[in-house]
C-alpha atoms as a printed R data frame, in Angstrom:
    type eleno elety resid chain resno       x      y       z
1   ATOM     1    CA   MET     A     1  -1.937 29.952 -12.158
2   ATOM     2    CA   PRO     A     2  -3.227 26.591 -13.450
3   ATOM     3    CA   LEU     A     3  -6.030 24.441 -12.081
4   ATOM     4    CA   ASP     A     4  -5.229 20.752 -11.711
5   ATOM     5    CA   VAL     A     5  -8.219 19.056 -13.335
6   ATOM     6    CA   ASN     A     6  -7.698 15.819 -11.415
7   ATOM     7    CA   THR     A     7  -7.770 17.308  -7.911
8   ATOM     8    CA   GLY     A     8  -9.527 20.615  -8.543
9   ATOM     9    CA   VAL     A     9  -6.656 22.413  -6.818
10  ATOM    10    CA   PHE     A    10  -5.525 25.836  -8.019
11  ATOM    11    CA   PHE     A    11  -1.754 26.290  -7.734
12  ATOM    12    CA   GLU     A    12   1.106 28.612  -8.540
13  ATOM    13    CA   VAL     A    13   4.819 27.909  -8.939
14  ATOM    14    CA   HIS     A    14   7.507 30.499  -8.179
15  ATOM    15    CA   GLY     A    15  11.229 30.404  -8.787
16  ATOM    16    CA   PRO     A    16  13.641 29.034 -11.383
17  ATOM    17    CA   SER     A    17  12.657 26.023 -13.451
18  ATOM    18    CA   ALA     A    18  15.777 24.216 -12.271
19  ATOM    19    CA   GLY     A    19  15.223 25.156  -8.626
20  ATOM    20    CA   LYS     A    20  14.937 22.565  -5.883
21  ATOM    21    CA   PRO     A    21  11.215 21.800  -5.422
22  ATOM    22    CA   VAL     A    22   9.478 22.826  -2.195
23  ATOM    23    CA   MET     A    23   5.734 22.749  -1.529
24  ATOM    24    CA   VAL     A    24   4.839 25.503   0.961
25  ATOM    25    CA   THR     A    25   1.277 25.258   2.259
26  ATOM    26    CA   LEU     A    26  -0.977 27.271   4.584
27  ATOM    27    CA   PRO     A    27  -0.695 30.052   5.623
28  ATOM    28    CA   LEU     A    28   0.705 30.622   2.136
29  ATOM    29    CA   MET     A    29  -1.530 29.875  -0.826
30  ATOM    30    CA   ALA     A    30  -1.688 30.529  -4.542
31  ATOM    31    CA   SER     A    31  -4.350 33.228  -4.079
32  ATOM    32    CA   PHE     A    32  -2.727 34.795  -1.014
33  ATOM    33    CA   GLY     A    33  -2.888 38.354  -2.349
34  ATOM    34    CA   ALA     A    34  -6.473 38.074  -3.546
35  ATOM    35    CA   ILE     A    35  -7.599 36.727  -0.170
36  ATOM    36    CA   PHE     A    36  -5.634 38.924   2.220
37  ATOM    37    CA   GLY     A    37  -5.148 42.064   0.168
38  ATOM    38    CA   ALA     A    38  -2.261 44.473  -0.248
39  ATOM    39    CA   GLU     A    39  -1.801 44.963   3.496
40  ATOM    40    CA   LEU     A    40  -0.340 41.447   3.826
41  ATOM    41    CA   GLU     A    41   1.427 41.271   0.494
42  ATOM    42    CA   SER     A    42   4.743 41.666   2.301
43  ATOM    43    CA   VAL     A    43   4.218 38.284   3.998
44  ATOM    44    CA   LEU     A    44   4.091 36.357   0.737
45  ATOM    45    CA   ASP     A    45   6.921 38.453  -0.690
46  ATOM    46    CA   GLY     A    46   8.922 37.832   2.468
47  ATOM    47    CA   TYR     A    47   8.758 34.086   1.939
48  ATOM    48    CA   LEU     A    48   9.322 34.038  -1.795
49  ATOM    49    CA   SER     A    49  12.126 36.603  -1.868
50  ATOM    50    CA   ARG     A    50  14.077 34.497   0.626
51  ATOM    51    CA   LEU     A    51  13.556 31.213  -1.223
52  ATOM    52    CA   THR     A    52  13.244 31.628  -4.959
53  ATOM    53    CA   ASP     A    53  16.891 32.267  -5.730
54  ATOM    54    CA   ARG     A    54  17.465 28.534  -5.258
55  ATOM    55    CA   TYR     A    55  14.098 26.881  -4.705
56  ATOM    56    CA   ARG     A    56  11.080 26.303  -6.913
57  ATOM    57    CA   VAL     A    57   8.151 26.998  -4.609
58  ATOM    58    CA   LEU     A    58   4.721 25.453  -5.104
59  ATOM    59    CA   CYS     A    59   1.806 27.244  -3.404
60  ATOM    60    CA   VAL     A    60  -1.696 25.741  -3.446
61  ATOM    61    CA   ASP     A    61  -5.216 26.945  -2.702
62  ATOM    62    CA   TYR     A    62  -6.179 24.156  -0.346
63  ATOM    63    CA   PRO     A    63  -8.547 22.998   0.959
64  ATOM    64    CA   SER     A    64 -11.392 24.549  -1.097
65  ATOM    65    CA   ILE     A    65 -10.065 28.091  -0.896
66  ATOM    66    CA   GLY     A    66  -9.129 30.715  -3.463
67  ATOM    67    CA   GLY     A    67  -9.336 29.401  -6.997
68  ATOM    68    CA   SER     A    68  -9.765 25.734  -6.082
69  ATOM    69    CA   VAL     A    69 -12.928 23.729  -6.662
70  ATOM    70    CA   ASP     A    70 -15.320 23.240  -3.738
71  ATOM    71    CA   MET     A    71 -15.086 20.023  -1.749
72  ATOM    72    CA   PRO     A    72 -17.914 18.849   0.527
73  ATOM    73    CA   PRO     A    73 -16.615 19.380   4.089
74  ATOM    74    CA   GLU     A    74 -17.222 15.772   5.104
75  ATOM    75    CA   LEU     A    75 -14.770 14.561   2.431
76  ATOM    76    CA   LEU     A    76 -11.764 16.301   3.979
77  ATOM    77    CA   THR     A    77 -10.121 13.198   5.422
78  ATOM    78    CA   ALA     A    78  -6.410 12.609   5.920
79  ATOM    79    CA   ASP     A    79  -6.420 10.148   3.015
80  ATOM    80    CA   ARG     A    80  -8.117 12.650   0.692
81  ATOM    81    CA   VAL     A    81  -5.811 15.514   1.685
82  ATOM    82    CA   CYS     A    82  -2.669 13.488   1.064
83  ATOM    83    CA   ALA     A    83  -3.944 12.191  -2.278
84  ATOM    84    CA   ASP     A    84  -4.845 15.725  -3.383
85  ATOM    85    CA   LEU     A    85  -1.499 17.212  -2.395
86  ATOM    86    CA   LEU     A    86   0.456 14.450  -4.088
87  ATOM    87    CA   GLY     A    87  -1.745 14.895  -7.157
88  ATOM    88    CA   VAL     A    88  -1.209 18.629  -7.433
89  ATOM    89    CA   ALA     A    89   2.530 18.142  -6.852
90  ATOM    90    CA   SER     A    90   2.569 15.845  -9.870
91  ATOM    91    CA   ALA     A    91   0.560 18.364 -11.891
92  ATOM    92    CA   ALA     A    92   3.169 20.999 -11.060
93  ATOM    93    CA   GLY     A    93   5.990 18.722 -12.200
94  ATOM    94    CA   PHE     A    94   7.188 17.958  -8.666
95  ATOM    95    CA   ASP     A    95   8.208 14.306  -8.483
96  ATOM    96    CA   GLN     A    96  10.189 14.450  -5.256
97  ATOM    97    CA   PHE     A    97   9.949 17.572  -3.130
98  ATOM    98    CA   ALA     A    98  10.359 19.087   0.305
99  ATOM    99    CA   TYR     A    99   7.119 19.749   2.174
100 ATOM   100    CA   TRP     A   100   6.671 22.747   4.487
101 ATOM   101    CA   GLY     A   101   3.494 23.266   6.475
102 ATOM   102    CA   TYR     A   102   2.364 25.283   9.472
103 ATOM   103    CA   SER     A   103  -0.214 24.389  12.152
104 ATOM   104    CA   TRP     A   104  -2.933 22.325  10.392
105 ATOM   105    CA   SER     A   105  -0.702 21.998   7.344
106 ATOM   106    CA   ALA     A   106   2.098 20.756   9.575
107 ATOM   107    CA   ALA     A   107  -0.207 18.051  10.930
108 ATOM   108    CA   VAL     A   108  -0.892 17.194   7.284
109 ATOM   109    CA   GLY     A   109   2.837 16.908   6.657
110 ATOM   110    CA   LEU     A   110   3.087 14.081   9.168
111 ATOM   111    CA   GLN     A   111   0.312 12.234   7.355
112 ATOM   112    CA   LEU     A   112   1.972 12.846   4.009
113 ATOM   113    CA   ALA     A   113   5.340 11.589   5.228
114 ATOM   114    CA   ALA     A   114   3.656  8.409   6.444
115 ATOM   115    CA   ARG     A   115   2.106  7.724   3.034
116 ATOM   116    CA   THR     A   116   4.786  8.520   0.458
117 ATOM   117    CA   ASN     A   117   8.508  8.258  -0.225
118 ATOM   118    CA   ARG     A   118   8.395 11.343  -2.469
119 ATOM   119    CA   LEU     A   119   9.435 13.771   0.279
120 ATOM   120    CA   THR     A   120  13.046 14.916   0.286
121 ATOM   121    CA   ALA     A   121  12.520 16.823   3.553
122 ATOM   122    CA   LEU     A   122   9.743 17.632   6.006
123 ATOM   123    CA   VAL     A   123   9.412 21.017   7.709
124 ATOM   124    CA   LEU     A   124   6.732 21.502  10.358
125 ATOM   125    CA   GLY     A   125   5.893 24.794  12.014
126 ATOM   126    CA   GLY     A   126   3.694 25.275  15.053
127 ATOM   127    CA   TRP     A   127   2.709 21.636  15.522
128 ATOM   128    CA   PRO     A   128   4.265 18.873  17.672
129 ATOM   129    CA   PRO     A   129   5.435 15.779  15.787
130 ATOM   130    CA   LEU     A   130   4.878 13.748  18.971
131 ATOM   131    CA   GLY     A   131   2.200 14.092  21.637
132 ATOM   132    CA   ALA     A   132   0.142 16.473  19.516
133 ATOM   133    CA   PRO     A   133  -3.198 17.668  20.949
134 ATOM   134    CA   TYR     A   134  -5.459 16.035  18.362
135 ATOM   135    CA   ASP     A   135  -8.290 15.337  20.800
136 ATOM   136    CA   GLY     A   136  -8.339 18.933  22.009
137 ATOM   137    CA   ILE     A   137  -8.342 20.328  18.488
138 ATOM   138    CA   LEU     A   138 -11.201 18.026  17.509
139 ATOM   139    CA   GLN     A   139 -13.267 19.170  20.501
140 ATOM   140    CA   ALA     A   140 -12.535 22.807  19.737
141 ATOM   141    CA   THR     A   141 -13.543 22.506  16.085
142 ATOM   142    CA   ARG     A   142 -16.869 21.018  17.120
143 ATOM   143    CA   LEU     A   143 -17.496 23.812  19.602
144 ATOM   144    CA   LYS     A   144 -16.597 26.551  17.122
145 ATOM   145    CA   GLN     A   145 -18.691 25.366  14.192
146 ATOM   146    CA   ALA     A   146 -21.663 27.549  15.094
147 ATOM   147    CA   ASN     A   147 -19.524 30.668  15.291
148 ATOM   148    CA   PRO     A   148 -16.093 30.391  13.633
149 ATOM   149    CA   GLU     A   149 -13.645 33.198  14.286
150 ATOM   150    CA   PRO     A   150 -13.428 35.995  11.681
151 ATOM   151    CA   SER     A   151  -9.873 34.986  10.774
152 ATOM   152    CA   SER     A   152 -11.173 31.599   9.575
153 ATOM   153    CA   LEU     A   153 -14.010 33.123   7.584
154 ATOM   154    CA   LYS     A   154 -11.520 35.418   5.864
155 ATOM   155    CA   VAL     A   155 -10.122 32.330   4.129
156 ATOM   156    CA   LEU     A   156 -13.086 29.952   3.966
157 ATOM   157    CA   ARG     A   157 -15.935 30.360   1.506
158 ATOM   158    CA   SER     A   158 -18.686 29.969   4.124
159 ATOM   159    CA   LYS     A   159 -19.341 29.223   7.776
160 ATOM   160    CA   GLU     A   160 -20.554 25.736   6.833
161 ATOM   161    CA   GLN     A   161 -17.148 24.899   5.399
162 ATOM   162    CA   TYR     A   162 -15.697 25.020   8.903
163 ATOM   163    CA   ARG     A   163 -17.066 21.477   9.367
164 ATOM   164    CA   GLN     A   164 -14.164 20.216   7.260
165 ATOM   165    CA   TRP     A   165 -11.803 20.467  10.219
166 ATOM   166    CA   GLU     A   166 -13.969 18.103  12.261
167 ATOM   167    CA   ALA     A   167 -13.986 15.675   9.336
168 ATOM   168    CA   TYR     A   168 -10.202 15.855   9.072
169 ATOM   169    CA   TYR     A   169  -9.374 15.312  12.729
170 ATOM   170    CA   SER     A   170 -12.065 12.644  13.104
171 ATOM   171    CA   SER     A   171 -10.411 10.696  10.287
172 ATOM   172    CA   MET     A   172  -7.231 10.481  12.370
173 ATOM   173    CA   LEU     A   173  -8.688  9.065  15.568
174 ATOM   174    CA   ASP     A   174  -7.085  5.652  15.038
175 ATOM   175    CA   TRP     A   175  -3.777  6.981  13.696
176 ATOM   176    CA   SER     A   176  -0.714  5.507  15.386
177 ATOM   177    CA   GLU     A   177   1.313  8.684  15.891
178 ATOM   178    CA   ALA     A   178   4.420  7.254  17.575
179 ATOM   179    CA   ASP     A   179   4.896  4.406  15.108
180 ATOM   180    CA   SER     A   180   4.247  6.590  12.075
181 ATOM   181    CA   VAL     A   181   6.584  9.381  13.173
182 ATOM   182    CA   ALA     A   182   9.321  6.893  14.001
183 ATOM   183    CA   ARG     A   183   9.220  5.636  10.417
184 ATOM   184    CA   ILE     A   184   9.750  9.033   8.770
185 ATOM   185    CA   ALA     A   185  13.031  8.582   6.945
186 ATOM   186    CA   CYS     A   186  13.577 11.953   5.275
187 ATOM   187    CA   PRO     A   187  15.373 14.851   7.015
188 ATOM   188    CA   LYS     A   188  12.936 16.639   9.293
189 ATOM   189    CA   MET     A   189  12.614 19.927  11.150
190 ATOM   190    CA   VAL     A   190  10.099 21.493  13.521
191 ATOM   191    CA   TYR     A   191  10.032 25.145  14.581
192 ATOM   192    CA   PHE     A   192   7.686 27.069  16.849
193 ATOM   193    CA   GLY     A   193   7.092 30.323  18.635
194 ATOM   194    CA   ALA     A   194   8.143 30.011  22.270
195 ATOM   195    CA   ASP     A   195   4.787 31.430  23.409
196 ATOM   196    CA   GLY     A   196   2.786 29.367  20.937
197 ATOM   197    CA   ASP     A   197   0.338 27.596  23.237
198 ATOM   198    CA   LEU     A   198  -3.306 28.347  22.390
199 ATOM   199    CA   VAL     A   199  -6.758 28.302  23.921
200 ATOM   200    CA   GLU     A   200  -9.435 27.343  21.390
201 ATOM   201    CA   ALA     A   201 -13.114 27.485  22.418
202 ATOM   202    CA   GLY     A   202 -11.966 27.442  26.037
203 ATOM   203    CA   ILE     A   203  -9.831 24.328  25.514
204 ATOM   204    CA   PRO     A   204  -6.081 24.625  26.149
205 ATOM   205    CA   ILE     A   205  -4.137 23.545  23.066
206 ATOM   206    CA   ARG     A   206  -0.538 23.040  24.098
207 ATOM   207    CA   ILE     A   207   1.770 23.357  21.116
208 ATOM   208    CA   ALA     A   208   4.969 25.121  22.167
209 ATOM   209    CA   SER     A   209   4.987 23.387  25.555
210 ATOM   210    CA   ILE     A   210   4.687 19.937  24.025
211 ATOM   211    CA   ILE     A   211   7.434 20.528  21.470
212 ATOM   212    CA   ARG     A   212   9.674 21.850  24.207
213 ATOM   213    CA   GLU     A   213   8.978 18.809  26.392
214 ATOM   214    CA   GLN     A   214   9.525 16.428  23.489
215 ATOM   215    CA   ARG     A   215  12.672 18.140  22.247
216 ATOM   216    CA   PRO     A   216  15.181 15.605  23.677
217 ATOM   217    CA   THR     A   217  13.238 12.712  22.169
218 ATOM   218    CA   LEU     A   218  12.827 14.467  18.837
219 ATOM   219    CA   GLU     A   219  16.514 15.300  18.624
220 ATOM   220    CA   GLN     A   220  17.357 11.666  19.367
221 ATOM   221    CA   MET     A   221  15.159 10.850  16.370
222 ATOM   222    CA   ASN     A   222  17.230 13.285  14.245
223 ATOM   223    CA   TRP     A   223  14.707 16.111  14.177
224 ATOM   224    CA   THR     A   224  16.090 19.627  13.934
225 ATOM   225    CA   VAL     A   225  14.184 21.658  16.546
226 ATOM   226    CA   HIS     A   226  14.135 25.466  16.427
227 ATOM   227    CA   GLU     A   227  12.433 27.656  19.044
228 ATOM   228    CA   ILE     A   228  11.738 31.315  18.196
229 ATOM   229    CA   ALA     A   229  11.865 33.395  21.370
230 ATOM   230    CA   GLY     A   230   9.220 35.997  22.139
231 ATOM   231    CA   GLN     A   231   6.801 34.790  19.463
232 ATOM   232    CA   GLY     A   232   3.401 33.146  19.603
233 ATOM   233    CA   HIS     A   233   1.551 30.902  17.186
234 ATOM   234    CA   GLY     A   234   1.277 33.759  14.701
235 ATOM   235    CA   VAL     A   235   5.012 33.663  14.005
236 ATOM   236    CA   CYS     A   236   4.192 32.105  10.625
237 ATOM   237    CA   MET     A   237   3.274 35.600   9.431
238 ATOM   238    CA   ALA     A   238   6.810 36.846  10.148
239 ATOM   239    CA   PRO     A   239   8.915 35.460   7.283
240 ATOM   240    CA   GLU     A   240  11.951 37.397   8.446
241 ATOM   241    CA   LEU     A   241  11.994 35.176  11.555
242 ATOM   242    CA   VAL     A   242  10.808 31.910  10.053
243 ATOM   243    CA   VAL     A   243  12.455 31.576   6.665
244 ATOM   244    CA   PRO     A   244  16.149 31.960   7.643
245 ATOM   245    CA   PRO     A   245  16.302 28.922   9.965
246 ATOM   246    CA   VAL     A   246  14.251 26.822   7.556
247 ATOM   247    CA   ARG     A   247  16.415 27.959   4.664
248 ATOM   248    CA   ASP     A   248  19.538 26.994   6.617
249 ATOM   249    CA   PHE     A   249  18.077 23.531   7.205
250 ATOM   250    CA   LEU     A   250  17.161 23.030   3.550
251 ATOM   251    CA   ASP     A   251  20.451 24.418   2.236
252 ATOM   252    CA   LEU     A   252  22.455 21.968   4.352
253 ATOM   253    CA   LEU     A   253  20.576 19.074   2.800
254 ATOM   254    CA   ALA     A   254  21.536 20.100  -0.741
255 ATOM   255    CA   ILE     A   255  18.154 18.786  -1.817
């Protein structure tokens, strides 16, 4: 697993050298096994075994997790994240590629699609392309900084690093969501667990409900929308449910 000296991002590439390039971000990462241990090894295997017959999959330790170099939390802005991800894609030999992110990484995908023409497809999981609850997430990150949940600290290096999420969402306060999303030209998909609304630090974070409400508009904008019944926001850890519909979407594109 090489370290990109320009971005400080540790990455790993899986699949055939001639495979179609796909960057798959959090909850997957290059150091997934080292971070989560053998008990969750089946999650990573479940993604890769369903993709690497045809696709070349790039996993990254980002932001400042696993084998990647530390970044001061206040520097995690949308501009920095997009520059880093495009940089590590280049380091991995990915010129044009499909991007697949979940939750925070899905929000990142929207920013990435607004800044580059290198994406051949955009796949978002567990995050609304339109009407997303950015203000609520920003409030919740501020409230949780003193006592982040154990699941966050499992991945992050320290409690202080949790401040990076405030820096990220604060950097987007003036972002024009509707205009930016309308300009995304590549094929695009969003999927979500039907029960995927959250409450973070006492603040309701509507995710599934918003996607469901926006579905007619999204489909008019040529989004593929896939709802996974009986699942919550944690559906990303069930590759047997998530990968098949995404794989169908990518296969149809012949990217």
